[in-house]
C-alpha positions as CSV (number, residue, x, y, z in Angstrom):
1,M,-30.6,-132.4,-25.9
2,S,-31.6,-136.1,-25.1
3,N,-34.9,-136.2,-23.9
4,N,-33.7,-138.3,-20.7
5,L,-32.6,-135.6,-17.7
6,G,-29.8,-138.9,-17.3
7,T,-28.9,-142.1,-15.1
8,F,-28.4,-140.8,-11.4
9,T,-27.3,-142.9,-8.3
10,R,-27.5,-142.1,-4.9
11,K,-23.2,-140.5,-3.8
12,E,-21.9,-142.6,-1.4
13,S,-20.4,-141.9,1.1
14,G,-16.0,-140.8,1.4
15,S,-14.0,-138.5,2.4
16,R,-13.5,-136.5,-1.5
17,S,-13.5,-133.6,-2.1
18,P,-16.7,-132.1,-3.7
19,E,-14.4,-131.1,-6.8
20,E,-13.3,-134.1,-6.7
21,A,-16.6,-136.7,-6.1
22,S,-18.4,-134.8,-8.8
23,A,-15.7,-134.9,-11.1
24,L,-15.3,-139.1,-10.8
25,N,-19.5,-139.3,-10.7
26,P,-20.5,-139.1,-14.7
27,N,-24.1,-138.8,-13.8
28,Q,-23.6,-135.2,-11.4
29,A,-21.3,-134.2,-13.9
30,F,-24.3,-134.2,-16.5
31,A,-27.1,-133.2,-13.9
32,R,-25.0,-130.1,-14.1
33,R,-23.8,-129.2,-17.0
34,L,-27.8,-130.1,-18.2
35,R,-29.1,-128.1,-15.4
36,K,-26.8,-124.9,-16.3
37,A,-27.4,-125.2,-20.0
38,A,-31.5,-125.8,-19.3
39,A,-31.4,-122.7,-16.8
40,P,-30.4,-120.0,-19.7
41,K,-33.3,-121.0,-22.7
42,P,-35.7,-123.8,-21.0
43,R,-37.2,-125.8,-23.4
44,V,-40.1,-127.1,-22.4
45,A,-43.3,-126.8,-24.4
46,V,-45.3,-123.8,-22.4
47,K,-48.2,-124.4,-24.6
48,R,-49.2,-126.5,-21.4
49,K,-52.5,-126.3,-19.4
50,S,-52.7,-123.0,-17.0
51,R,-54.0,-125.1,-14.3
52,Q,-50.7,-126.6,-13.6
53,T,-49.8,-123.1,-11.9
54,S,-51.5,-123.4,-8.9
55,R,-50.4,-126.4,-8.6
56,K,-47.7,-128.1,-6.1
57,I,-45.4,-130.7,-6.7
58,L,-43.0,-132.1,-3.9
59,V,-40.0,-133.9,-5.1
60,V,-37.5,-135.8,-2.4
61,D,-33.5,-137.3,-3.3
62,D,-31.1,-137.5,-1.4
63,V,-29.2,-136.3,-4.1
64,A,-28.9,-133.1,-4.4
65,D,-28.7,-133.2,-9.0
66,V,-31.4,-135.3,-8.8
67,T,-33.8,-132.4,-6.8
68,D,-33.1,-129.8,-9.4
69,M,-33.2,-131.2,-11.9
70,V,-36.1,-133.1,-11.6
71,A,-36.9,-129.2,-9.9
72,L,-36.1,-127.2,-12.7
73,F,-38.0,-128.9,-15.4
74,L,-41.8,-128.9,-13.2
75,S,-41.0,-125.4,-13.0
76,H,-40.6,-124.8,-16.5
77,A,-43.4,-126.6,-17.2
78,G,-45.8,-124.2,-14.6
79,F,-46.2,-126.2,-12.1
80,E,-45.1,-124.8,-8.0
81,V,-42.1,-126.8,-6.7
82,A,-41.1,-127.6,-3.5
83,T,-37.8,-129.9,-2.9
84,A,-36.1,-132.0,0.5
85,N,-33.3,-133.9,-0.1
86,S,-34.7,-137.1,3.1
87,P,-37.9,-137.7,3.6
88,K,-37.3,-136.1,7.2
89,T,-37.4,-132.8,6.2
90,A,-40.0,-134.1,3.2
91,I,-42.2,-134.5,6.5
92,E,-41.9,-131.8,8.1
93,L,-43.2,-129.8,4.9
94,A,-45.7,-132.5,4.2
95,A,-47.1,-130.9,7.5
96,D,-46.4,-127.1,6.7
97,T,-48.2,-127.4,2.7
98,P,-50.6,-128.8,0.4
99,F,-48.9,-130.7,-2.4
100,D,-51.3,-132.0,-4.9
101,L,-48.3,-134.5,-6.2
102,V,-45.7,-135.9,-4.4
103,V,-42.6,-137.8,-6.3
104,S,-39.6,-139.9,-4.1
105,D,-36.9,-141.5,-4.4
106,I,-36.5,-145.4,-2.7
107,G,-33.2,-145.2,-2.1
108,M,-32.5,-143.1,0.7
109,P,-30.8,-143.0,3.9
110,E,-32.1,-143.0,7.4
111,M,-35.6,-143.6,5.7
112,N,-36.5,-145.3,2.5
113,G,-39.1,-144.1,-0.5
114,Y,-41.4,-147.0,0.6
115,E,-41.7,-146.1,5.0
116,F,-41.7,-142.9,3.6
117,A,-44.9,-143.2,1.3
118,E,-46.7,-145.1,4.0
119,S,-45.8,-142.5,6.1
120,L,-47.3,-139.4,4.0
121,R,-50.6,-142.1,3.9
122,A,-50.9,-142.5,7.0
123,R,-52.3,-138.9,7.1
124,N,-55.7,-138.3,6.2
125,E,-54.6,-135.3,4.2
126,Y,-51.9,-137.3,1.7
127,R,-54.7,-140.4,1.4
128,G,-56.4,-139.4,-1.5
129,T,-52.4,-137.8,-2.7
130,P,-50.8,-139.5,-6.4
131,L,-47.0,-140.2,-6.0
132,I,-45.0,-141.0,-7.2
133,A,-41.2,-143.1,-7.1
134,M,-37.9,-141.7,-9.2
135,T,-35.9,-144.6,-9.0
136,G,-33.1,-147.1,-10.5
137,Y,-35.2,-149.9,-8.6
138,T,-35.7,-151.8,-12.1
139,E,-37.3,-155.6,-10.9
140,Y,-40.7,-156.3,-11.3
141,D,-41.2,-156.8,-7.5
142,D,-39.6,-153.1,-7.1
143,R,-42.7,-152.3,-8.9
144,G,-45.1,-153.9,-6.8
145,R,-43.7,-153.4,-3.7
146,S,-43.8,-149.9,-4.6
147,L,-47.4,-150.3,-5.3
148,Q,-48.0,-151.5,-2.4
149,A,-46.5,-148.7,0.3
150,G,-48.8,-146.1,-1.4
151,F,-46.7,-145.0,-4.7
152,N,-49.5,-145.0,-7.4
153,A,-46.4,-145.1,-10.5
154,H,-42.7,-146.6,-10.1
155,L,-40.7,-144.0,-12.9
156,T,-37.1,-145.6,-13.6
157,K,-34.3,-143.8,-14.3
158,P,-33.5,-142.2,-16.1
159,I,-36.7,-140.5,-16.3
160,N,-37.8,-139.5,-19.3
161,P,-38.9,-135.7,-19.4
162,S,-42.0,-136.2,-21.5
163,Q,-43.2,-139.4,-19.7
164,L,-42.4,-137.9,-16.2
165,L,-45.2,-134.2,-17.3
166,N,-47.6,-137.2,-18.9
167,L,-47.8,-139.0,-15.7
168,I,-47.9,-136.2,-13.7
169,E,-51.0,-134.2,-16.2
170,E,-53.0,-138.6,-15.5
171,L,-52.7,-138.4,-12.3
172,L,-54.1,-135.0,-12.0
173,D,-56.5,-134.5,-13.6
């Protein structure tokens, strides 16, 4: 099994059934296969520091397969994970739960990831919380815009799980 979770894209709206859309979108099909393969036998090293068990991470992406995959990976790594499929839902969760770190997509409808990061940074309890942009936006100025909006790091999809874990550990230390 590869170390990459795969390339994920936003699901376009249309009149296809979920089965048809899944068949036409190899990224979602790949995520489902990977999730099913990973569920019975987690491949994440359990030798990670035990202090992670008390760390809470919020994962935000409008594609449910992406949030599910990242949440599965992080929970196997020992983190307590909550997911949201919209920035609005994520803001509501963040108001009720103090998260230690937030991982968010950029390209989302209604409110993009930049606006979401700025909204979190406006809250006193999230001014120092590490934020990671996890996105398909790969241009140099996209990275700069992420940092300007308040993200601490900018990772491009496909996400390398080891790289994500190392970055999380670095930001939480």
